[in-house]
N, C-alpha and C positions, 0 to 999 in steps of 0.2 A: 507876114505870111500866115494864113489861117489854115490850121489842120482840120481836115474833115474826117479823120479816123485816127485811132491810136493803135500803134503796133505793140504787140505783146512782147514783154521782156522774157529772155531765156532764164530759167532757174532750175534748181534741182527738183523742184516739185513738178514742173511742167515738162521738163526735158525727158524724152524717152518713154512717155506714157502712151499706151495705145490699147484699144479694146482687144481682148483676147477671147478665146473660145470658152474659158471658164467664167461664166456670168457672175457667179458669187464672188470670185476673186476680183473681178472687175468692179463690182459695186463697192466692195470693201476698200479697194484702192482709191476709188473716186471720193470716198468719204474720209480718206486720210487714215483709215484703220488698218494699217499694214500688219499689225500684230495679229489681227483677226484672221488674216489669210494664212499666216504661219500656223495658227492653232488648228484651223481646218485641215491644213496639209498634214499636220502631225497626227490628228485623229484618224484621217483616212488611212495613213500608213499603218497605225496601231490596229485598226479593225481588219485591215488586209492581212496582217501578220497573225493576230490572236483571236479573230472573230469566231473560229470554230470551237475554241476552248471557252471563251467568255459566255457564249449563249447558254450552254448547259449550266455553267456556274450561277448565272443570274436566275435561271429556272429553279435551281436547288435552293437559293436564298429565298425566293418567293414562297416555295413550298414549305420551307422551314418556318418562315414567318407566319404563314397561315396555320400551320400545325400548332405553333406556340400560342397564337391568338385563341384558337378553339380550346386548347388545353387550359389556358388561363381562365377562360370563361367557365369551363367545366369545374375548375378548382374553386373559383369564387362561388359558384352555385353550391358546391359541396360544403364550403366553409359557412355560407349563410344558413344552409340547412342545419349544420351542426350547432351554430349559434342559437338557432330557434329551439333545438332540442335542449340545450343547456338552460335556456330561459324557461322552457316548459317544465323541466325537472325541478326548477327552483320555485315554482308557483304553489307548492304544497302549503297548507295552512298550519301544520303541526310539525314540531321539531322531530318527533319520532318517525315521521314519514319521509324525512328528507334524505337520510343516508342511502337507503336503497335506490332512490331515484337518481341521486347524484353519482353514486358509485357506478351505475350502469352507463351513464353518459360520459363519465371520466374515462372508463375503459374504451369507449368508442373514440374519444379524442386521441388516446394513446395509439390505437390501431391505425387511425387516419394520420397520425403524426402531425397534428395541428390543434391549436387552441387548448392544449393541456393546461397552461397557466390560467387561461381565461376561466375554464371550468372549475379549477381548484379554488380560484379567488372568489368566484360567485358562490361556491359552496360555503366558504368561510364567512362571507358577509351575510348570506341568507340564514345561516345557522345562528348568527348573532341576533338578527332581526326576529327570529322565531322564539327566542328564549322567553320563558315566563317571567313576569315582573310581579312581585319581587323575585329575585334570583333564587334558584334552587341549587343545592350543592352538586348533585349529580349532573345537572344540565351544564353548570359551570365547567365541570371537569371535561364533559363531552366536547363542548365548543372550544375550550382551550386546546384540546387535542387536535381538532379539525384545523385550527389556525396553525398549530405547530407543523402539521403535515405540509401545509402550503409553504411555510417559512423554510422547512428543511429542503424543499426542492427549488424554491424561487426567491429566496431572500436576497440573492445577488443578481437577479434578473435585470439586466440593463435596459430591457425593452419597457419594463413597467416599474420604475423605482418608486413611484407614488403608491402603488398597490402594497408593496412590502412595508412601506412606512405606515400605511393605514392599518394593516393587520397587526404590526408590532404594537402600535398604540392601543388598539382594542384589546389585544391579548394581555398587555400590561395592566390595563384597567380591570379586566376580568380576574386576573391572578390576584390583584389587590383585594377584590371583593371576596374571592375564594378564601384567601388567607384570613380575612375578617370573619367570615361566617364559620370557619372551622377552628377559630382560636378558642382556647379554654375559657377565656374571659367572657365570651358571648354564647358559648354552647348552652348555658343554663337557660337562655331565653329562646332557644330554637330546638325543634320546630314549634311553632305556635299555631293553634287552631281554636275554634270556638268552644272546645272542651276545656282548654287550659284556664287555670285560675290566675287572674292578675295578682301580681305581688305588689300591692300598693302599700308602702310603708306609711306609718303615722306622720301627719303633717307637723312640722316644727313651727312653733309660734315665736316670732321675733318682735322686737320693739319698733325700730324705725327703718329696718331694711326693706327692700322691695320684695314682693312675692316672687317665687320661682316655681315654674311648672315643668314637668318632665314628660316627654313623649318617648315611650319605649317602642322602637320601630324594628323592622326586620334588618336594618343596617346599623342599629346601635341606639343609645340613649341620647336624645337631644334635649338639653337643658336650656330653658328660656327665662331670662329675668324680665319682669314687667314693670313699666314706669308708673307706679301708683300715684305719685305726687302730681304728675302731669296729665294723666288720663284715668282718673279715678273710676268713673262708671264703666269705661271700656275694659279696664283691668278686672273689675268685679265680674263683668260679663264673661270674660275669657276664663277667669279662675273657676267660676261656677260651671262652665261647660266642661272644663277638664275634670273637676271634682265629681261631676255626675256621670262621666263616661261618654259624653256626646261623641267624641272622636274615636272611641274604642272600635277596633276592627274595621276602620275605614282606611283610605289610602291617600298618599300624596299624589298629585297629578302625574300622569305618565310622562308628560313632557314639560320642560321648563319653557316659560314664555320669554322669548327674546325678540325685542322689537327692532332688531336689525332688519326683520322681515316686515315690520309695520312701523315705519318711522313717525307716524302721526298718532300712535296710540298712547294711552296713559302711562305705559311702561317704557316709553321711547328709549331705545338703546340699552335698557336694563335687562337683566336676566333674573327671573324669580322662579320659585317652586311653590305651588299652592295646595291647600287642603281645606277640608271642612265645609265644602259646599252642601253636603248632606251628612247626616249622622243619626244618633239615637237620642232624640229630644226627651227630656224628662216630661212625664205626663202624656206622652204620645204612644199609643199602642201600635207596635210595628207588626207587619204581616209577612208571611213567607212569600217567596216569588210565586207568581201565578202558574208557573210551569212545574212547581214542586208537587209531589204526590204526598198523600197523607203518610206521616211517619218519616219522611225524608229528613236527613240530618243536614240541614242547611242553615246558613245565616239568615237573619231577617232583613227585609228590604229597608234601607235607610231612607230618611225623610228630611225635607228642609226644616230648618229651625222655625217654629211657629211665631216668632216675634223678631223685632228689630230693635236697635238702640240708635240714639242720635250718634252720628259718626264722630269719633273722637280719637285723638292721638296726642303725642307730645309735640308742642310747638317750639320746644327748645332743643330738640335732638334732630340732627340731620340724618338722612339715610346713609348707610354704609354697608359694607359686606357683613351679612349676619343680622341686619335689622329685620324686625318682624312687625307686620301691620295688618290691620283688618282690610278686607276688600270693601268697596262701596256696594250697597245693594243694587241689583240690576233694575229694580222698579223705582227706587228712590235713592239717588246718589248722596243725599244728605243723611242717609241712614246706613247702618251696617247690620249684617245678619250673623253669620257664623264663619264664613269663609275667610281665611287669612293667607298670608304669603310670607315666605322667607326669602330674603334678598341674597342672591349669589354674586351678582355684579350690579353695582349701583349706578345711578345716573340722575342728573338734576331733574329729569321729568318726574321722578318719584316724589321729590320735595314739592313739586307743583301740584300734584294730584292726590297725595296721601299723607298721612302722619303716622310715624312709628309708635307702637305701644310697648315695644321691648326689643331685646337682642339675644342672639345665641351666645351662650357662655362657653367657657373652656377653650377659648382661643382657637388655634389652628386645629386642635383635636376636634373641637365642636364643628368647625367648618368642613372638615373632612367628611363628617357624617352628613352635614347639610348638603354637600355636593353630590351625595349618593342617594338623596331622598326620592328622586324621580321613580315613580311606580312602586315605592316601598310601602309596606303595610304598617299601619299604626296598630300595634298589639293592644296597648292601653296607655292611658295618661294618668298622672297623679300630681297632687300639689305637694311640692317638697317643703316649702315654707310660705307662711303668710303672716300678716301683721296681727299682733295680739289685740283683741277687742274689736276688730273690724268685721262687720257682717258683709260677706261677699254676695249680696243680693242686689242685682242691678235694677235700675228703672228701665222698663221695657215697654214697647208698643206691640201688644198682641195683634195678630192679623184680625181685622174686623173691629178693632177698637181705635178711637181717635186720639186718646190721651195716654200719657205714660202712667204705668202702674208698677208696683213692686212685682218682681218675678214670683211666680207661684208654682206649687208642685203639680197642679193640674191646669191644663190649658183651658181657658174659658171659652164657651161656645160663642161664635159670632152672633151679634145681636142687631136688631133694628133699634137704633138709639132712641127713637121716639117712644119706645116701649119701656125705657128705663125709668125707675123711680127718681124723684128729685132728691139730691143730697145737699147737705149744708156743710160748707167749709169756708171759714173766714180767712184762710191763708192763701187762697188762690182765686183766680178770676172766675166769674160765672160762665156757664156753658149753655147755649141754646141750640135747638135742633129745628131745621126746616125739613119737614117730611114731604117728599115728592112721590109720585107714582113709582119711579125707578129706584128710589133709595133716599138716604138722609144726608143732609149737609150739616155738619157740626161746626159751630162758631164760638170762639172765645171772645168775651166782651171785656174791654179795658176799663174796668170800673174806676180805678184810681186816676185815670187820665180824663175820662168823660163821664163822671158819675150821673149827671142828670139825663144824658142821652141814653145811658145804659138803663137807668131806672124807667125811662119812658118805654123802651122796647120790652123790658121784662113785664111791666104793668100791662101793656097791650096783650102780650102773650098769655098772661095769667087770666085776663078777662075773656080770652077766647076770640080776640079780634080777628086773628089770621086763620081761624079754623073754618070759616065759611065765606064764600064769595070773594076770595082773594086769589090772585094769580100773578104770574110774571107777564104783565101786559105790555112791557116795553123791553125789547132785546135789540141792542146795537151790535152789529157785526154777526157773522155766522161761523167764523173759523173756530175749530175745536182744538187743533194741534197747536202746541205752544209756539213753534216757529211760524206757523201761518198767522197766528194771532198777532205776533209782533211785526210781521211783514205788512199787515193791513194798516191803512191810515186811520187816524182818529181813535175814538174810544172803543172799548169792547166791554160792555156791561150787560147784566140782567137786572131789571128793575121790577119790583113787585110790591104787593100790599093792596090796599083799596085805592082805586084811582081818585086822587084828590080833586079832580075836576067834577066829581060827583059828591053829593052830600051824604053824610052818615051821622046820624044823631049822636051827640056826645063827643064828637072828635073834631069839632070846628075850632082848633087851637093851633098854636105854634110853640116851639120850645127854643130856648136861647141856643145859638150856634156856638158850641164849645171849641170850635177851631179858631175862634176870634179872641184875641187878647188872652190867650191861655198859655202861660209859660211851661206848664207841665206838658201840654200837647206839643209845643215846639221842641222841647227837650226830648220827649219820648220818640218822636219821629226824626230828630236831628235835622230839622228844617233849615236852620241857619247855616248848615254845612253840607247842603246838597241832598239831604234826605227827602224821601217821598212818602207822604201820608196816604194818599190815594194810590197805593201800589197794588200790584197783583195779589189777589186773595183777600183784600180788606173789604169790610162792609161799611157803608156810609149812609147818611140820611139824605133822601131826595127832598128838594124844596123848590119854591118859586124864586123869582128875582129878589124877594125879601129874604135877607140873610137869616132871619129868625122865624121862618115859616114852616120848617120841618115839623112833621107830626107823626104820620103812620107809614109813609112809604120808605122803603129801603132799597139799596142797590148793591150788588157785588161787583167789584172791579176784577176783570179777567186779564188786565194788563196794567202796567204802571201808566198813570195819566197825571203828570204833575201840574197840568194846566188847572186842575181843580184844587190845587193848593195855593192858588193866587191869594196873596195877603188881603186884597180888597174884596175877594168874593170866594172864600173857601167852602168846600163841602166837608162836613165833619165825618172823618173815618174813625169809628169807635170800636172796632173789633176785627177779627181775622178768621178766615176759614181754616179749621184744623183738619177737616176730613171731608172729602166729597167735592173738592174744587174741580176735578175732572167731570163729575156729574153736573156741576153748575155750567160747565162749558157746553153740555149737551142740551141745556134748556132751550126751548123754542117759544116764540111768542104765544101767549095765552095758555101756557102750561100751568095747571092748577097747583096751588099750594094746599096740600091736604090738611096740614096742621103745622103749628109751631109749638114747641114745648121747652120749658126750662128744666134742664137735668142737673144743674148745679148752681147754687147761689150762696150768698152770705146771709148771716142770721139777722136780717132786718127787713122792714117793709120797703118795697120799691114803689114810691109815689113821686112822680116827677113834678117839677115846677113848670107850669104852662101859662100862656097868655091866650085867653079866649077871644075870638073875633066878634062875638056878639053875646048879649046877655048882660047880667049885672056887673060883672067884674072886668069889663073890657079895659084894655090899656095897662093892666098890671099883672105881674106874675103871681100865681097862687097855686096851691096843691091841686093836682088834677082830680076832678070828681070821678067817682066810680061809675061805671056803666055796666048795667046788666045785659048780657047778650045771651039769647037762648042758645043752649048747646046744640051743636051740629048733630044730625042723625048718625047713629053708629052704623058703619058698614060692616057686613059680614065678611071679614077677611081671615076668619079662623079656619082656613082650609088646610093648614099644614104647619110645620115648624117655622119659626121666624128665622130667616137667614140674614147674614150681614148685608148691609146696603151701602150705597154711596161709593 
């Protein structure tokens, strides 16, 4: 039997269900949500019983919420306005102007019953910021008192525990400085001004001990031992500066350099304090500030030291807390001028970038003074002890001079080197000058390494070969900045003299290439161990494909180019630019060589051995024959004082 329909079974869910007049109840029931019907029933009964009371209550809640909202907005606006007043009051630039401004705004915070702690904290911190450096006793007392007022009221403020900690730390530091400045031990040094007479005791002479210099500062005496055995010239330099009073009445930098803020710097991660960027150089006449009136009692304006030294320090001593080192000169990092620094926190970056010349003495007592040096005044310096029989006269490079000379009591005027007289000195290498329109290039010639090549150039110069019709007719590359020079491919040179493709009577010869089979040359440039002869700054002889064809043309390398040190085809580098390499980088094609001059040589004749290409003695090396060249016409350049060039 096949059924054609299915009869529904009776169940609790289907039995007794019918549509009612309550549509909502009916829908809820049909979806199986019986509990929903009960909820609506309960709510209906509650509203029927309490609706008259609940309506007004809800209205009251809404009104109260609105009132709170508008009150809160008004309060926040008042608070922000008060914060602005606090900040405005703290913007004064002098400490003596701060109390009146802050007292007024603090009274306003008390009346408004808000931000009292904020105002008092800002007062304490701003007072600290506005203190004069070096510290003055009266200001120290004043600021310590302002901080104590904050601590009396808010030392236990749970809302701002960090504020209380900060103020306590600052106050403790200031109390320490106040105690130091008011102690009987230091009162004899304070106050100090430009009327005070330095008390520089006589220098003690010792046999083998290191020199000691003393900095008398507004925070105490800092004694420094100097490493004379390891850094002789740098120590002579530093001792002479202290002895002459270069640092007197100058200051240590107002801030310590901490490279936590500059992880890539030369002091990376270290903390130092510096001084000596400017001072009172011997032989330099100082002037009063331009704002000073006649008769004003003011200090003179300090100046940069007028010379540098080759950078030097101890290679056997590592940096540590209390180490002292010279800064590298900003214009030439291979030189130092007068600025130095004291290490407060050391880091390996210092060993990578600097070398110490000394250390702070007196252990922790000395370091307590060192840590307070920021912004302190150097009253004067003196030499406590130095070695017997040693003259503390350093070898220095005066600005505008290419070579080192003994320090002198008067600063020499900058010169145009081509105007100097020729000097004779058998103990050093010859010096020659290439005079250009824009300045001079000074070159040292390596006579002991390439004697014949040096003799050839000096002979040509003394005959006047380069003083007419000579120019830098070949310039490879155009970059002038060091980084750009090395970014460029290939060589970077300037080549000049008389173009060898043209004939010039008397100079049709070649000299032997002294870069070939020359053990002195290989050793001097360390060629067998990766050295470069044709390196940046060297001067070399130009030639043809014939190794021994060089005669009158020279070129200056503006970048390392070791391809020209090829053993089978080298170019002979026989000197190096001492001064004016930056000027050489500015030379353009066909720039004229005004003249060349020998300003230092040894006491003998410079006659090279040459091989003539035509004439009677072809095929053999003989002494070069003298050539008479008519002198170039004198140009009227006496229009004013000669200034430093190059």
